[in-house]
C-alpha positions as CSV (number, residue, x, y, z in Angstrom):
1,L,91.1,131.0,80.0
2,M,91.8,134.2,81.9
3,I,95.2,133.0,83.0
4,E,96.1,132.6,79.3
5,R,94.4,135.8,78.2
6,F,96.2,138.0,80.8
7,R,99.6,136.1,80.7
8,G,102.4,138.2,82.1
9,R,100.1,140.5,84.0
10,A,99.0,140.7,87.6
11,L,95.5,139.5,86.7
12,S,96.9,136.2,85.5
13,K,98.5,135.5,88.9
14,I,95.3,136.5,90.6
15,M,93.4,134.0,88.5
16,L,95.9,131.3,89.5
17,A,95.4,132.2,93.1
18,S,91.6,132.0,92.8
19,S,91.9,128.5,91.3
20,L,94.1,127.4,94.2
21,V,91.7,129.0,96.8
22,I,88.5,127.7,95.3
23,N,89.7,124.1,94.7
24,L,91.6,123.7,98.0
25,G,88.7,125.5,99.8
26,M,86.3,122.9,98.5
27,L,88.6,120.1,99.5
28,A,89.0,121.7,103.0
29,V,85.3,122.1,103.5
30,F,84.4,118.5,102.5
31,K,87.3,116.7,103.8
32,Y,88.9,118.7,106.7
33,S,86.3,121.0,108.2
34,G,85.2,118.4,110.8
35,F,88.8,117.6,111.7
36,I,89.6,121.3,112.1
37,V,86.5,122.0,114.3
38,E,87.2,118.9,116.4
39,N,90.7,120.1,117.2
40,I,89.6,123.7,117.9
41,N,87.0,122.3,120.3
42,S,89.7,120.1,122.0
43,I,92.3,122.9,122.3
44,F,90.0,125.7,123.5
45,A,87.4,123.6,125.3
46,L,84.7,124.8,123.0
47,S,81.6,123.0,121.7
48,L,81.4,124.3,118.1
49,Y,79.2,122.4,115.7
50,K,81.2,119.7,113.9
51,P,80.1,119.5,110.3
52,E,79.7,116.0,108.9
53,F,79.7,115.9,105.1
54,S,79.3,112.9,102.8
55,L,82.7,113.0,101.2
56,P,82.5,113.1,97.4
57,I,84.3,110.0,96.1
58,G,87.7,110.7,94.6
59,I,87.7,114.4,95.6
60,S,91.4,114.5,96.4
61,F,92.3,113.1,93.0
62,Y,90.3,115.3,90.8
63,T,91.1,118.4,92.9
64,F,94.8,117.8,92.4
65,Q,94.2,117.2,88.6
66,T,92.4,120.5,88.3
67,L,95.2,122.3,90.3
68,S,97.9,120.7,88.2
69,Y,96.3,122.0,85.0
70,T,96.1,125.6,86.1
71,I,99.6,125.5,87.7
72,D,101.2,124.0,84.6
73,L,99.2,126.4,82.4
74,Y,100.5,129.4,84.4
75,R,104.0,128.1,84.1
76,G,103.6,127.7,80.3
77,K,104.1,123.9,80.4
78,V,100.8,123.2,78.6
79,K,98.6,125.1,76.2
80,V,95.2,126.4,77.3
81,Q,92.2,124.2,76.7
82,T,89.4,126.2,75.1
83,S,86.9,123.4,75.0
84,M,84.9,123.1,78.3
85,L,83.9,119.6,77.2
86,R,87.5,118.4,76.8
87,F,88.5,120.0,80.1
88,L,85.6,118.2,81.9
89,T,86.6,115.0,80.1
90,Y,90.1,115.4,81.6
91,V,88.9,116.1,85.1
92,S,86.1,113.5,85.3
93,M,87.8,110.7,83.3
94,F,85.9,107.7,84.8
95,P,88.7,105.1,84.7
96,Q,90.9,107.0,87.2
97,L,88.3,109.3,88.8
98,V,87.6,107.4,92.0
99,A,91.1,106.5,93.1
100,G,93.7,107.8,90.7
101,P,96.3,107.8,89.5
102,V,96.7,111.6,89.4
103,V,96.9,112.2,85.7
104,R,98.6,115.5,84.6
105,Y,96.9,117.4,81.8
106,G,100.1,117.5,79.7
107,D,100.3,113.7,79.6
108,I,97.0,113.3,77.7
109,A,96.4,116.8,76.2
110,T,97.1,115.5,72.7
111,E,94.8,112.5,73.2
112,L,91.9,114.6,74.4
113,R,91.9,116.1,70.9
114,K,92.7,113.0,68.9
115,R,93.1,109.4,69.8
116,S,92.4,106.0,68.3
117,V,90.7,103.0,69.7
118,T,92.6,100.1,68.1
119,A,92.6,96.3,68.5
120,E,96.1,96.5,69.9
121,N,95.1,99.1,72.6
122,M,92.1,97.0,73.5
123,A,94.3,93.9,73.8
124,L,96.9,95.6,75.9
125,G,94.3,97.5,78.0
126,S,92.4,94.3,78.6
127,R,95.5,92.5,79.8
128,K,96.4,95.4,82.2
129,F,92.8,95.6,83.5
130,V,92.6,91.9,84.3
131,C,96.0,91.9,86.0
132,G,94.8,94.8,88.2
133,L,91.5,93.0,88.8
134,C,93.3,89.8,89.9
135,K,95.5,91.9,92.3
136,K,92.4,93.5,93.8
137,V,90.0,90.5,94.0
138,L,92.2,87.5,94.4
139,I,95.0,89.0,96.5
140,A,94.0,92.2,98.2
141,N,90.5,91.0,99.3
142,N,92.0,87.8,100.8
143,A,94.7,89.7,102.5
144,G,92.1,92.1,103.9
145,A,90.2,89.1,105.3
146,A,93.4,87.9,107.0
147,V,93.9,91.3,108.5
148,E,90.5,91.3,110.0
149,A,90.9,87.8,111.3
150,A,94.3,88.6,112.9
151,F,93.1,91.8,114.6
152,G,89.6,90.5,115.4
153,G,90.7,88.3,118.4
154,V,89.7,89.2,121.9
155,H,93.4,89.6,123.0
156,M,96.2,90.7,120.7
157,T,99.4,88.7,120.7
158,A,102.8,89.4,119.1
159,L,102.0,86.8,116.4
160,S,98.5,88.3,115.6
161,A,99.9,91.8,115.6
162,W,102.7,90.9,113.1
163,T,100.3,88.8,111.0
164,G,97.7,91.5,110.8
165,I,100.1,94.3,109.8
166,I,102.1,92.3,107.4
167,F,98.9,91.3,105.5
168,F,97.8,94.9,105.6
169,T,101.1,95.8,104.1
170,F,100.3,93.6,101.1
171,Q,96.6,94.5,101.1
172,I,97.1,98.2,100.6
173,Y,99.7,97.6,97.9
174,F,97.6,95.1,95.9
175,D,94.4,97.1,96.5
176,F,95.8,100.4,95.3
177,S,98.2,99.1,92.6
178,G,95.4,96.9,91.4
179,Y,93.0,99.8,91.0
180,S,95.7,101.8,89.3
181,D,96.3,99.0,86.8
182,M,92.6,98.7,86.1
183,A,92.4,102.5,85.5
184,I,95.5,102.4,83.2
185,G,94.0,99.4,81.3
186,L,90.6,101.0,80.9
187,G,92.3,104.2,79.7
188,R,94.3,102.3,77.2
189,M,91.1,100.7,75.8
190,L,89.8,104.2,75.2
191,G,93.0,105.4,73.6
192,F,94.6,107.2,76.6
193,H,98.1,106.4,77.8
194,Y,98.3,106.8,81.5
195,K,101.7,106.5,83.2
196,E,102.5,103.7,85.6
197,N,101.7,104.4,89.3
198,F,103.6,101.6,90.9
199,E,107.0,100.0,90.1
200,H,107.3,97.1,92.5
201,P,108.0,99.2,95.6
202,Y,108.6,96.3,97.9
203,I,111.9,95.5,96.2
204,S,113.4,98.8,97.3
205,R,116.8,99.0,99.0
206,N,115.9,102.2,100.9
207,I,113.0,104.5,101.6
208,T,114.0,107.1,99.0
209,E,113.8,104.4,96.4
210,F,110.5,103.1,97.9
211,W,108.9,106.5,97.3
212,R,110.1,106.6,93.8
213,R,108.2,103.4,93.2
214,W,105.1,103.9,95.3
215,H,102.1,106.1,94.2
216,I,104.4,107.8,91.6
217,S,101.8,110.2,90.3
218,L,101.2,111.7,93.8
219,S,104.9,112.0,94.5
220,R,105.4,113.7,91.1
221,F,102.6,116.2,91.9
222,F,104.0,117.2,95.3
223,R,107.5,117.5,93.8
224,D,106.5,119.7,90.9
225,C,103.7,121.7,92.6
226,V,104.9,122.1,96.2
227,Y,108.5,121.0,96.8
228,I,110.2,122.8,93.8
229,P,108.2,126.1,94.2
230,L,109.2,126.1,97.9
231,G,112.8,126.1,96.9
232,G,113.6,122.4,96.5
233,N,117.2,121.5,97.3
234,R,118.3,125.1,96.8
235,K,117.1,126.6,100.1
236,R,115.4,125.4,103.3
237,H,115.8,121.8,102.1
238,I,114.8,120.1,105.3
239,L,111.9,122.5,106.0
240,N,110.6,122.0,102.4
241,L,110.7,118.2,102.8
242,L,108.8,118.4,106.1
243,I,106.2,120.6,104.6
244,V,105.7,118.3,101.6
245,W,105.4,115.2,103.8
246,F,103.1,116.9,106.3
247,L,100.8,117.7,103.3
248,T,101.2,114.2,101.9
249,G,100.1,112.7,105.2
250,L,97.2,115.2,105.5
251,W,96.1,114.4,101.9
252,H,95.6,110.8,102.9
253,G,93.0,111.6,105.5
254,A,91.7,114.1,108.1
255,S,93.3,112.3,111.1
256,W,96.4,112.8,113.2
257,N,97.7,109.3,112.4
258,F,98.0,110.3,108.7
259,V,99.8,113.5,109.6
260,L,102.2,111.6,111.8
261,W,102.6,109.0,109.1
262,G,103.6,111.7,106.6
263,L,106.1,113.3,109.0
264,Y,107.5,109.9,109.9
265,Y,108.5,109.4,106.3
266,G,109.7,113.0,106.1
267,V,112.1,112.5,109.0
268,I,113.3,109.1,107.6
269,L,114.0,110.6,104.1
270,I,115.9,113.5,105.6
271,T,117.9,111.0,107.7
272,E,118.7,109.0,104.6
273,K,119.7,112.1,102.5
274,K,121.8,113.7,105.3
275,L,123.2,110.9,107.3
276,I,122.9,107.3,106.2
277,G,122.4,107.4,102.4
278,G,126.0,106.6,101.6
279,I,126.2,103.9,104.2
280,L,123.1,102.1,102.8
281,Q,124.7,102.1,99.3
282,K,127.6,100.1,100.7
283,I,125.6,97.6,102.7
284,P,124.6,94.3,100.9
285,F,121.1,94.4,99.4
286,P,119.5,91.8,101.7
287,F,120.2,93.9,104.8
288,C,119.1,97.1,103.1
289,H,115.9,95.4,102.1
290,I,115.2,94.2,105.6
291,Y,115.7,97.7,106.9
292,T,113.4,99.2,104.2
293,M,110.6,96.7,104.8
294,F,110.8,97.1,108.6
295,I,110.4,100.9,108.1
296,V,107.5,100.4,105.7
297,I,105.7,97.9,107.9
298,M,106.0,100.2,110.9
299,G,104.7,103.0,108.7
300,W,101.7,101.0,107.6
301,T,101.0,100.3,111.3
302,L,100.6,104.0,111.9
303,F,98.6,104.4,108.7
304,Y,96.2,101.6,109.7
305,F,95.2,102.7,113.2
306,T,93.4,106.1,113.1
307,D,93.1,105.7,116.9
308,L,96.7,106.5,118.2
309,S,96.1,104.5,121.4
310,A,95.2,101.4,119.4
311,F,98.4,102.0,117.4
312,C,100.5,102.1,120.6
313,E,98.8,98.9,121.8
314,C,99.6,97.2,118.5
315,V,103.3,98.3,118.6
316,K,103.6,97.0,122.2
317,A,102.1,93.7,121.1
318,M,104.5,93.5,118.1
319,F,107.5,93.6,120.5
320,S,105.8,91.4,123.2
321,F,105.5,94.2,125.8
322,G,102.9,92.9,128.3
323,V,101.2,90.4,125.9
324,N,101.6,86.7,125.0
325,S,103.8,85.8,122.1
326,Y,100.9,83.8,120.6
327,D,97.7,81.9,121.3
328,L,95.7,79.3,119.5
329,T,93.7,81.8,117.5
330,S,96.7,83.7,116.2
331,V,98.5,80.4,115.3
332,S,95.4,79.2,113.5
333,V,95.1,82.5,111.5
334,F,98.7,82.4,110.5
335,K,98.8,78.8,109.5
336,S,95.6,79.1,107.4
337,N,97.1,82.0,105.5
338,I,100.7,80.8,104.9
339,W,99.7,80.1,101.2
340,L,98.5,83.7,100.9
341,L,101.6,85.1,102.4
342,V,103.8,83.2,99.9
343,L,101.5,84.4,97.0
344,C,101.8,88.0,98.2
345,V,105.5,87.9,98.4
346,L,105.9,86.3,94.9
347,A,103.3,88.6,93.3
348,S,105.0,91.7,94.7
349,Q,108.2,90.8,92.9
350,P,109.0,91.6,89.2
351,W,109.6,87.9,88.5
352,A,106.3,87.2,86.8
353,K,106.7,90.2,84.5
354,M,110.3,89.1,83.6
355,F,109.0,85.5,83.0
356,Y,106.2,86.7,80.8
357,N,108.5,89.1,78.8
358,H,111.0,86.3,78.2
359,F,108.5,83.7,77.0
360,S,106.4,86.1,75.0
361,K,109.4,87.1,72.9
362,S,110.5,83.5,72.4
363,S,107.1,81.9,71.8
364,R,104.5,83.1,69.4
365,V,102.1,80.4,70.7
366,L,102.2,82.0,74.1
367,S,101.3,85.4,72.8
368,A,98.7,84.2,70.3
369,I,96.9,81.5,72.1
370,I,97.9,80.9,75.7
371,E,97.9,84.5,76.9
372,P,94.3,85.3,75.8
373,A,93.1,82.0,77.3
374,V,94.8,82.8,80.6
375,I,93.4,86.4,80.7
376,A,89.9,85.1,79.9
377,A,90.1,82.5,82.6
378,A,91.5,84.9,85.2
379,F,88.7,87.4,84.4
380,A,86.1,84.6,84.8
381,V,87.6,83.6,88.2
382,C,87.5,87.2,89.4
383,V,83.9,87.7,88.3
384,A,83.0,84.5,90.1
385,A,84.8,85.6,93.2
386,L,83.0,89.0,93.1
387,V,79.6,87.4,92.6
388,G,80.1,84.7,95.3
389,G,81.6,87.0,97.9
390,S,80.4,90.0,99.8
391,Y,83.8,91.2,101.1
392,N,85.1,93.7,98.6
393,P,86.6,96.8,100.3
394,F,88.4,99.6,98.3
395,L,90.8,101.2,100.7
396,Y,91.3,104.3,98.6
397,F,87.7,105.2,98.3
398,R,88.1,107.4,101.4
399,F,90.8,109.5,99.7
């Protein structure tokens, strides 16, 4: 309210700064204080008390939403919200509160004031929700179990290392995109139109395209609120990219592996933009896709292991340095999950969506009868799986 009241004056900028300091300060205290103290103790050989807070679920998401509102308001991109209730509704919107997507205020400002709950929105939202639930319960959970089986052996082999990290590559995608779909679906049921957060990232031909398709809301936030204010492409282009990707990695967790993961992608994106982007455009798609997926899988290896020594051991195993290529356990885990690997590959492609769009337009029976029956059956199967199983991790709870 004070940013708007004193617009054009110094006090407006001071209020914006206070919003940044307070919100980022809260995030730093809860999420990063232990990490900071731990590193200070390590560097200076001190024994300062390391605080250990219970991390508020979803703090990174709603902190960024609050920041995006005040930043966009200061820039004049959105109108000030005078109702505290509506502002709190935006910040604490339960469908996407826990694990995103990061919803910008301008995207739903009109719907905060007036929206309609219709039969069409309920139908479309239910379909989106159940699709996300299937991704999470039927694919991500099974992929997670395969990851634990592959990495749970006494000795890691090349086959177990590749099996584990490939299934983790699919687990994190279906876990997070599944949650995003459920949030978008629930929002639609309530009359809110959230933007898509994933657009089949595993079909990308390069890493630049991959990050246009993966966690779109976070990439958009960093682009608008960090990269462009730093100067974007106009000045210090490489430094700006490294800063953005350092912060992207740090946002994912208070651990050096996340920081290195962010910088890893920063360096690769700079390399694509400055050196090999033109070459990749001329190479046939299958070879570009192999390159992209190799980079992504190696990135998820760094993301998975918070212990850097464990990461190094896994990489050594992946390339058969000092370990066996396979053993009976790794072969058994791989063989028993071949069906799941095929399902993951097929489900990560846009073919199912293309198939559905084609037949829904050509057959009214599909839209009117078959689709609701399939959605109801899928929902029942997911509920049965949740009731009957105890393994149900949400990877993005920690963010």
